[in-house]
Every structure is written in structure tokens, then in C-alpha cells.
N, C-alpha and C positions, 0 to 999 in steps of 0.2 A: 522770270526773264530779266536779264540786266538791262540798264538803260542804254548801253552801247548797241545792244541787239535791236532795241526800238528804233534807234537812229539809223541803223543799217536798213531796217524795213522801210523807213520813211525815204531814204535815199532811193531804194529800188522802186517803190510804188509811186512816189510823188514826182521825182525829177526826171524830165524828158530826156536831158542829156545823158544821165546815168543809164536809164532804160535803153537808149540807143546804143550806149557803150556796150551794155551787156547783151542786148538783143538787136542787131543791125537791121535797118529797114529795107535793105536791098532785097528784091524778090529773088527767089531761086530761079536757075535756068530751067527751060522746059525739058532739056535732056536729062537733067539730074533730078530725081524725085525729092520731094520735101521730106526732110528728116523730122522725126517726132521730137517734141520738146524735151521729152526725158532724156534724150541722148545729149543734149546740151547742158544738162544740169551739172554733171561732174566737171565740164569745162569752166562753167561759171563758178562753181565751187573752188576750183583751182585758182581762178582769177582773183578771188577774195584774198588769197594768201600772199601771192606775188604776181601782180597784174601783168608786168612785162614778160616774164617768162611763160605765163599761161597763154597770153595772146599770141606769142610766136609759135607755141606748140599747137594751138588750135588752128592758126593760119597754114601751118606746115602740113598738118594732118588732113585738112580738107582742101581739095583743088579750088573750089569756088566758094565764095563767101556765102554763108547761110543767113538768111533774114527770116524773122518771125513777125507776123502781123499781131496787132494789138488783141485780136480775138484769140490767137493762139497763145500769146503771152498770158492772157487772162486765165487760161486753164492750167498754168503751172502751179506747183506746190507753194512756192513762195508768194505767189499773187493770192492764192486762196488763204494763206496764213495772214496776209495784210488785210484782206477783206474781213477776215474773222476778227482781227484786232480793231478794225474800224467799226464793226458792228457793236463791239463791246465797249467802245468809247475811248480806247487808247490812242488812236490816230485820228487827226482831223481830216474831214473830207475835202476841204478847199485848198489843200497844200498841193501846189503843182498840178492842178486839175486840167488846165488848158494845154493843148498841143504845142503851142509856140511860146508859152510863158517861160521867162527866164527863171533859173533856179532861185528860190528864196534864199535871203540871207538874214542874219540877225538870230535872235533867240528862237529856237525851234526849227532852224534850217537844217537840211541834211549835212552831215559832217560834224555837227556839234553834239557832244555827249549829253544826253537828256538826264537831268537830275530833277526828280519831281519834288515840289515844295509841299509842305503840309497842306496847303490849300488845294493843291491839285490831286492829292490822293483822295479817292472816293471815301466817304464816311459810311456809306451803306453798300450792300451787295448790288453790283450793277445787274446781274442776271445769273441765271443758272450756268454753271461753268460747262457742263456737258450739253452740247447741242443735240436736240432730238433728231435733227437730220442725219447725224453720224450713225444712227442705229440701223439695223437690218431687220427684215421680217423675222429671221431666226433668232436674233439677239436684239430685241428693241431696248432703247434707253429708258429706264424706269423713271417715273415721276419722283420729284423730291419728297423723301419721307415715306416712300411706298416699297422700299426694297425688303427682300426676305429677312436680312439680318436686322434691320430696324424693327420689323414686325415681330421677330422673335424675341428681341430685347424688350419691346413693350409688353409682350405676353409674360415674360419672366418677371418684369417689374410689377405687373398687376398681381401675379401669384404671391410674390413676396409681401405686397401691401395686404392681400386678403389674409395671408398667414399671420401677419403681425396683428391685424385686427381681430382674428379669431382667437389667438392665444392671449391668456390673461396677462396683465401687466405685472412684470417682475418687481419684487420689492428690494431692488438694489440700491435704492436711495440711502444716503447716510442718515442715520438717526440724529436729529438735531439736539444740541446740548441744551441745558437749562438756561444758559446765558443767551443763546440764540433765540429761545422761546420768550424770554422775558424782555431783553433789550432790543431796540431798533438796530437796523443795520448801520446806520450812520453813527450812532452812539457806540456800538460795538467796535467800529473801525477806529473811532477816536481813542477808546480805552486801550486797544491793542497797540496803537501807535505810541501812546504815553507809556505803556508798560515795557515795550521793547526798547525804548530809549533810556530806560532806567540803568544805571551802572551799578548800583549797590544792590546786592542780592542776599536773601536770608537763607542760610544753609540748614538743611534738615539732615542730620547725621544718622548714626546707627541706632540711636535711642528712639527715633520715630518722631511722630507729632505729638510732643509732650505739651504740658501746660506752659512751659517756657517758651516754646514756639509760638503757641497761640498768643501769649502775652506779647511777644515781639511783633507779631503781625498787627495786633490792635494798636500798638505804640506807633507803627509806621502809617497805619491808617489815619492817625490823627493829623498827619502832615500831608498825605497825599491819598488819592483815591485808589490807587493800585499799588500792589507790592509785588516784586519779583522773587521767586522762591526757587532755590537749587536743591533738588532731591538727590540723595546719595544712599548707597548701601541697600538696605532691604526695601525701602520705599521706592526704589528704582525698578525693582522687579515687577511690580504691579501698579502702573501709574493710574489705572482707572480706580482701583481701590483707594489710592492716595488722594485722587480728586474727591471722591466721596467722603473721606475723613476730613479733608480740609474744609469742604462746604458744610459738613455736619458740625464740626466743632467751632467754626468761626462765624458761620452764617453768611459768608461771602459767596461769590460766583467765580468760577474759573472761566476767564475769557480768552485765554490763548495758552498753547503749550507747544513746546518744540523739544523733543527728547526728554531731558530730565529737568527742563526750566518751565516753570508754571507762572502765569500772571494772574493774581487773584484780586478781584474787584470787590470793594466793601459794601456796595449796594447803594440804593437811592437814599433811603431814610436811615442812614447809619448814624448810630450814637455810641459813644464810648461806653462799654459795658462795665468797666471796673470802677469800684468805689470803696471807700474805707468803711471800716466796721462802725465807726462813730457816726458817720453821715447817714442821713435818711434819704433813701431812693424810692421814688414812687413806683409802685408795681404796675400801674396802668401804662407808664412810659415804656417799661420792659415789654408788656404785652404788645403794644403797638409795633415795637421793633421786631418782635418775634413773628408776628403775623405776616410781616412782608417777606419772611424767609421760610415759612412753613410749607408753601406750595412746592418750591424747588427741593426741599428736603424730602417730602413725600414722593416726588417724582424720582429722586435718586434712590430711595429705598425700594420703589416698585421695580426699577430696571436693574437692580443689583442681582436679582435671581438668587438670593441667598438660600443655602442648603441647611440652615441652622436647625429648623424644626419642621416637623410634619403635622403638628397638631393645630393649635389655633393660629389664625392668620393675624400676625401682629399689626399688619398694614391697614387692617380694617378699623383700628382704634380711632376714635374721634379725636381730632386735633383741635377742634373748635374750643372745647372747654379746657382751659389751661389751669392746671393745679399749681399751687405755689411752688416754684422750683427750689431745687437745692442750691446751696452756696458752694462755690468752688474757689479754693484759695489760690490767689495769684502768686506771681514770682517777682521778687525784688523788694517787697515790703511784707511785714508779718500781718498787717491789718488790711491787705489788699484782697478784695473779694469780687466775685461776679456770679451772676445767676447761670444756672445750667440750662443750656438749650434743649428743647423737647427731643430733637433728633439725637443728640448726643446721649441723653438718658435712655432712650429706647435702645440704642446700640450697645451700651454697656449692660442693660438688663438681659438682652438676648444672649450675649456672650457669657455673662455670669451664670445665667440659667443652664447653658449648655455644659460649661465646665464644672458646675457645682457637684461636689461629691466625688470628683475623679482623683483628687490628690492635692498635695501643696503646690503653690504657684512658684514659678521661677522668677526671683526678684531682680536678677541682673539681665532682664529681657531688653534687647536692643531695638525691637520693633515697636509698633504701635500697640495700643491697648486693644483687647485684654491680654494679661499676661498668661502665657500658657503654663500648663502643669509641668512640673519638674519631674521628668521620668526617672532621674538618678536617685531621687528620694523615695521612690516606690520600692516595695520589697523585691529583691532579686529572685527569690524562689518562694513559690506557694505550694505547700505540701498538698492541698486538696485540689490543685488546678489540673484539668485535663483538657484536651483539645475539644472544642464545642462540637456537638452533634449537628450535622447539616443534612437537609432534605430538599432536593430540587423539585419544584412543582412539575406537574405533567405538562409536556408540550413545550418546555423551555430548554434552550441549549445552555450548557453550563459556562461556556466561554463568552466573553463580551465580543461583539462585533467592532469593526473599525469605527463606525458611526457612533455607537454607544460609548466607546472609549474616549473618542474625541470630545463628545459633549460632556462626559464627567471631568475630563481634564480641564475644559474651558470653565466649567462651573466651580471647580476646586480652586482656581486662581484667585477668586475674590474673597474666599472665606479666610479668617485668620487661623494662625497655627494653634493646635490643640495641646501639643506636647513638645517639650524640648529635651533632647536626648544626647548624652555624651558617652554612653556605655555600649560596647559592641555586643556583649553576651549577658546571660542571666536576666532576661527580660520578661519573666512570667508576671511580675506585677504590672508592667505596661500592658501586657496582653489582656489582663483582666480589666484594666481601665478602658482599653480599646473596645472590648466587648460591651461594656456599659455605654460607651460613647455611640456605638453603632445602633443602639436601640433608638436613639434620637436623631442621628445623622448618618448618612450613607458613607461618608468619607471621613477618614482619620488623616490629619495632616501633622507631620512630625518635623520639627526643625532640628538640625544637627548643631550642637553647641560649638561655638567658635572659641579658639584658644585652647581647647582640650586636645591633649596629645594622643596620637594613634587612633583617631576616630575613622571608622571605615563604614560608610553608608551602605555598602554592598553586604557586608556581614550582618548589619542591623536588619537589612530587608529580608535576608534569608532566615534569620532567626525568628523574626516576627511572622513570616509566612508559614513556618512549621508549627508555630504555637497557635496562631489564630485561624489559619486556612483562608485568609483574605486574598484579594487580587491586587497585585502591585500595578498601580497606574503610572506612576513616573518616579524617578529617583535621580538625585543630584548629590553633589558633595555638600549642599546646604540644606536639603529637605527631602522628605520621603512622603509619598501620598498613597494610601491604601484604600481599596474599595472593599466593603464588607462582602460582596458577592450575591449572586442571585439565589443561592441555596442557604442563605443565613436564616437562622431561626432564633428568636429570643430565648433567653434561658428558661423562662416559664414554659414555653411551648416544647422545647427540646426535652425537658425533664419529663413533661407529661407523655411525650411519645415513647421515651425510653422505658418508662414504667409500664406503659401498655404492652410493649414488646416483651418485657420480662414476664408479664402475666400470661402472654401467649405461649412463651417457651415453657413456663411451668405447667400449663395444661398439657402440653405435648409430652413432657416428662411423666405426668400422671398416667396418660394413656399407655405409654410404654411399660410402665410398672404393672398396669393391669393385664397387659398381654402376656408378660413373662412372670407368672406368679412364683415360679420355682426359684427365680433369681431374687425376687423381692423378699423371699423368706430371710435371706442373709443380710437384710438391711439393718443398720445400727438400731433403728427404732424397734424392730422386731426382737433383736437380740437383747436390748436393754429391758424389755418388758418381760422376758422369759423368766420362769421361776428359777431360784437359786438352787444349787445342788451341794453335795458335800465337798466334792473337789473343786474349790473355786479357782485354783491355779490352772487346772486342766480346762476348765470352762473359759477362762480368759484367753488361753492360747488358742483354743478352737475358734473363739470369736474373732481374733485378729486374722487367723488364717482364712476364715470364711469371708471377712470383709476383702481381703486381698484377692481371693478367688472370684468374688463377685465383681470387683473392679476389672480384673483381667478378662472375665467373661464378656462384660459389657463392651470393653474396648475392642475385643476381638470380633464380637458381633458387629459393631459399627464399622470397623475396618473391612469386614467381609462384605457388607452391604455396599460400601463405596467401591470396592474393587469389582463386584458384580455389576454395578451401574456403569463403570468404565468399560467393562467387557461388552455390555449390550450396546453402548455407544459406539465401540470399535467395530463391532459386527455390522451395525448399520452403515458406517463408513466404508467397510469392505464391500458390502453389497452395492453401494453407490459407485464405488470405483470400478467394480466388475461391469456395471452397466455402461459406464464411459468407455471402458476398453473394448466392449462388445460393439459399441457404436463406431469406434475407430477402425475396428477389424472389418466391419461392413463396408466401410468406404474403399478398402483395398480389394481389388479384383485380381487375383493371381492369374497370370497368363500361362497357358499350357506350353510345354516344351515341344518343339517341332520333332515330329517322328522321322522325317526324311532329312534331318540335318547331316551335313557332311561329317565324317569321322576322321580320327587321326590314329596312326598306328602306335604301338608301344615305344618304338624307338623315337618317334617324333614327340611323344608325351614326355619321355624321359629328358630329351634335350630341351624341350620348352620349359620343363620344371626347373632344370639347372639354370637356364637362362633367366628365368623369372626370379629365382631366389637371389641371384647375383645383381639384379637391377637395383639402382639407387633411387630413382623416382618411384613414389608409391602414393596411393590414396589412403586416407585415414577414416575409418568407419567409427564415428563418435557415438554420442548418447542418443542421437536421433535415429540410429539404426539405418535401415535402407529406405531411401525416399527418392523422389524424381531427380534431385540434383546430383545424387550419387551416380545414377546411369548416365546423365549428362556428362559428368567429368570422365567416365570411362570412355565414351565416345570421343572426347577431346584428346585423351591419351592415344587412342587407337588411330588418330590422324597422323601421328609421328612414329609409332611403334606398334608391333603386332601383339604385344603382351601388355597386361596391366596387373600390377600388384597392389592388393588391398590389404591393409593392416587392420585387424579387428581387435578391440581391447577386451572383448567378452571372454570370460574364463570358461564358460560352459561350451563344450565342443558340440553339443546338440544344437544349440542356438547358432553357432558358427556355420555349421553345415547347412542349417535352414536358410541363413542369410546367403550362403554361396549359391544354393539352388535358386533362390529368388533372383539374385543378380544374373545368373546364367539365363534364366527364362526371360527376364524383362529386357536384357541387353541383346540377346540373340548370339552371344558368344558361346565358347566350349570351355567348360570348367576343366583345368588341367590338374590342379592339386590344391589341398588344404594342409598346410604344414605349420607345425609349432616352430615359432621363432622367439627371439629374446624379447621382442616388444608385444607378444601376444600370439595371434594366429595370422598367417599370411594366406591369402586367397588369390591364386593365379588363374587368370582367364585369358584364353586365346581368342582373338577376333574372328578367325576363320580364313580359309583361303580365298573364298569368294565374297569378301566383306564389301558391303556398300553402306555408305553413311545414310541413315534414315533422314527424312525431311524434318521430323519432330524429334529432337533429342530427348525431351522429357516425356516419359510414358504417362498417359492419363490414368492408368490403373493404380499408380502409387500415390502416397500422400505428398503434399508440398512440404516445404521446410517448416512452416508455422504449425501445420497440423501434426507433423512428426514430432516436434518439440512437446506439444501437448500430450501426445500419446506416451512419450518417454517419462513425462512427469507423473502421469497417471500410473504407469507401471512401477515407477519408484515409489510412489504413495502406496501402492497395493502391497509391495514387498515389506515396506516399513510397518504397515498396519497388521499384516500377518505375523510379523515377528513380535509386535507389541501385543497382539492378541494371545500369542503363545505364552509370553511372559506373564500376562494376567492370569491365564488358566493355571499356570504353575503356582502363582500366588494364591489363587482361590483353593487349590488342593492343599497348600500349606495351612491356610487359615481354617479349612475344614478339619484338618487333623488337630490343629491347635484347640478349635472349639470343642471337639470331641473329648480331648484330654481334660479340658477345663470342666466340662460337664460331668465327666467321670469323678473328678476330684470333689465337684460340688455335692454330687450324690453321695459320695463316701462321707463327707463332712456332715451332710444331712443325717445319714444313718447313725453316725457317731453321736450327734447332737441329740437325736431323738432317743438313743439308748440311755443317755444321761437323764 
């Protein structure tokens, strides 16, 4: 409510002059009944807008002045509102309470706009806004906090709390870095602020993190605690791997990263590692500096999830016992040296062991070490190469699921490149190296050489997929990643399986030779061991002809067995199709033609036939043949015309007549004619002279649209199988005749050979 409204209520309730102005004190005449207070409310409301006009209207409308007592005025709506505001503390009780008191003046008097000050506004809730007295027995006013909506909300809130407590805590928290685990929060904030404020940055180009970059980092660490590094080219593609290499090669900690910019901290007990060859450096001092960085290097190696080997776990090596490290030549001075860090040595050993024996290295590699194998120096064609034999274990699906492919893609991001390729075709040497690599690693990562003309990663991937049979995980213009597949077998296992299969095939051949001894007589072994005769030329000719006859007989027998197996399979299919057709025929219940149906004369039939053939609208009977929808369309045609013309594409007149009789019996019409037309056959049906449209247009005795299509497909399959069986039977007759002729020739050759 506005302050002006509060002042108006004070005027009405507190001032006696205004109350007498709105409610006159003159008593009503005895002849005139006292009017109710509600009738004077509109008049008072009108007076609030324009007092002079409203007073004149009220006086002219009523012949005698109307007065209200204070008891009657207390029952008005405005009085009740003022009492409610007074009970809530918004109106004072002692303002104009006396009957003869003059109207108050000054602040808070009627007529002054009430503007509450901050001190007058209550700081706490005065009371409940809804008065319980306003309720009724049917709709009582609820107590605060006991409503149905609040109770339902509390119940839902309790359920959510119970559900959250019952469910296990999700591991969505971000994994802390080595710097966050090592340094305090205050120190980490100081180092980040110091690193962000640096303006000079060390740029890492396409050559990767070389010894020159490491030397530059140490030179800057001599002057400041942190160094800002800008990564470009290949290092930008995998920043996590770049962090690991930086920490491994320098012994520092990555305290901040944004995009391609990294802030690297040198560590608490940092000492400059480079020294000259002539100087003597204490090894114990080096060991102390290394021990401060061993823990975060081990942590980095544990989180990298490397796919390099499946054998010995390299992270289980003890880092406590430090062997005398190797020397690494620095950059800028020929005598500048430094000791190799343990993590750096372990990284190089793993990479070298993985790529050892795969081929020559690519010397112009732009990425970080190790250098990949140069695939262009491998032989383009290997004469003895063939696609590897693969065997999928029982119960496994050959294709990768989306989850498996995603996991392999994420793991392959952190491993270095194995090969560098710039040739699109003739990749058999690379395929041989990939097969060797897959024995140690599940993934083969190939980088496309830069600067080489006409390189096409798509052609490379297709060629390698044909040669190796692997699964392509991801491909880009810069790299290709291949997975070896679930059915991959090492060469030793695949060779053993192939030899075993050859032995089994040899045993089967021996059994076939034992079954057909008449054909085995003409084998080259038997003919070579036979005694020599006088006509050596005639014997040599018989030998060649006998070998050719044996080969032809064997091929004819094997082809005959295959055709007989196909014929048996086709007969089984035909029997199965006949069963399906019989099931669909059982669903159709043909209705009988009414015997007392009205007839038509010859003249009427002649005229209806001519009219029906000239009709343009028609129904088309398709592959589904007659079903309930066809009869429904006939009734819809008969709503506007007496005849219906149905075009059937079936070329067999017997089937057309059968369909015409079915349509006549199911629709209740009269068959007029079945005529040959250009589009097929036309079936003309008359609806009858006393036609009445049925309640159900679709008969229940026929198949629906879906079942009719299935029946048509089964009938089509039945016809094609019958034709295929006929063709196979003809082939069997031809093979039997051929085998008979071959055996006759073999017997003749046998007799001639025995006569010699």
C-alpha cells in the first residue's frame, strides 16, 4: 500500500470532522427506513474523487439526509481495514480518538503524505499476514509452514538428500598437478603472478624440446625463479606430453599454463647443472639436486599411462639407488656438459627399446625425441610379404565400440610418433615394421612428413589397411593412428595355426584318395613307379592323358557334390516357404456367394460392360493381390458410381479369374466381365440394384495390408526357389553325364595301360 493510502485511512478513521463529513450524524426520519451502510459506499467513493459533485448528487438523490451512528460506521469495510492496520501497528490508536477533539496537525496529521523513515520501518515481521479469523470452516487458514505445498517440498528435499547420501561420491574433482602437491597455495600464487608478469618468452619451435631449449631454460633460471615458454607447432598438439617432457628434461615444475604458454619453476633447491669438462663437480651435490625432483618425475610417469610395453613395469624400478649418470653435451660451448636426469634416461631407454630394429631413423625430425623411423627408407616391395593371418577369439566382437575407440584415441595422444612417412603407395616395408611394432605396442602412430609434395594421408591409410588389416583410429593431414585389432596374432602363433590347418587338409586328401582307388591309380606317383615298356613314347602320351583325365574327374566330382548340396539346401527352403504360404492361406476364410442374389439380364450385362471399359477411374491390384483395403476402395467407388473397374497386372488368366471371384464374394457385388486390356486384365463389378453400404467396409475374412505383403514376398520367394531348383537339377544331370564320360575314358586308359 502507498503512503497516500495510509494517510487517507488516518483521515477517515481518526478525524471526527471528516467522519461527520462522510457519515452525517443526523438521525433518519421515522417514516423513512434506515438504509444499509453498503449503499452509501459508492457515494463515499465518488466523493473521494470530486467532493462537490458527489455531495450534490447524493443530496439530490436522497430526499432526506442519511445519518449513520458510530456503531453502524464501525461495521463498514473501510473501518474494518483501518482496524486491521491498527492491529498490525501501521496506525496509532490515540490519533483523534476523542469525539470532540480537534483534528491533529503537524507531522502524522491527516492530509499529510506519510513517508516512513528507516527507523519507522519494522526490522522484523510484525505478525502473520493472513488473519486466522478470515478463514471459514470449509476453508480454514493454515498455520505458517503447514501448507500442502511446503510439506510436499520438504518431502522432496528429504528424498534428494537421502539419494545423494546413498549414491557413491563421484570422482569429478580435478586431479592436482605435481606443483600443487609440492608447493603451498601462497607460494604457488606468488610464482604464477611472477611468471605472468614476464614479458620475455622462450619459444619452442618445430624441432621440439631440444638440448638448446633446455640450455636456454637453465640460463634464464640463473637470473629468475620462473621462465615463460611459448610452445608452437607439434608441441602445441599435445600440451600434457609437453609438460611431462619439460619437467623430465629440466627437473622443474609447471606452475601455470594458458593455451600454448607455460610458466616453468626451477624448484626450491635449484643448482645450475652445466659445468666445463676441465672442472671437477661433486657427484653428491648432483644427487641432492636430483632427489628433490625424483618424486614428481615418478608421479608424472605413473600418470602418463604409456602404451609402450606390456612386459616389465618400468615404473617399479627403484630410484633410490642412483647410478653414475651419463654426460650430456651442452649448447654454446664445446666443453659444456651436464649430467643426465634419471627420468630423462628412462624415457629415452623406453623409446629406443620400442623402435629398436624397425628401421633407420628420420634425422630431420621436427618434434621431440625419440626420432621416429624413416618409412621412406624402408623397402617399397617385399616379395615374401603376405597379409597376416588373423583369428578372432570366441565371444568377442570384431569391431571396436565407441567407448573402446575413445579410450585408445586418448591413450595414443601421449605416446611419441613411431614412423615418419612421405610416400603414398608401395608401403610393404612399412607394413612389415608395423607388424613387428604391434607385438610390443597396440597402437602404431605415423607422422606425415612436412614439405613433401603430393602427400595424401587418405591414400596412405587405405594402403596400410589393405596390407596389415588393422583398424584406423584417427587420421589427419599430419598423422595417422592404427590399432592392431582384436584378432591380431603374432607371426609365431599365426604360422603355427596355418601349419596345423595344412596338416588337417592333407589328412582329408588322403582319405579321399583311399575312398576312390580307381582314380588314385592314375596319380603321378603310381605312374612314375610303373615298369618301363618298349614303346616309351606311347607310355608318356598315355601318362599325360591319364593325369588330365584324373584331374577332370576330380573337379567334376567336387562340382557335383557342391551342386547337390545346394539343391538340398534349396529344397529345404522350398519346404519352409510352403509352410509359410499355408499359414497365410489358413488366415483367409473365403465367404460363400449368395445364392439368392439379384441377377442382371444379357442386355444389362452388355451395357454395363461397355460403360465399365470406357471408365477412366480404376483401382490397381498390385503385388499384394486381394486384401481388405481393396474391398474398402470398391465400396468407396460405389458411393459415387455403380461400376468399379479393377486393373490386374497378373498375366495368368486363371489367377485373374480367381481374384475376380474373390472380389465378388467379399464385396457382395455382381461380376460383369473380365476383359483383356493394354495394361493387363480389367475386372468390372456392378454394385447391384439394391446396394446398401455395409457398416464395416473392411471384411474380417481377408488379410490386412501388412500380412498381404508378407504373403506376396513368400510367394515370390517360392517361385524363385523353384526356378533355382530346376536350374540346379539340370546342372546335376549335366555333371552326371560328364562324370560318366570321364570314368569311361579312365577305364579305357586303364585297360590300355594294363595291356602294356
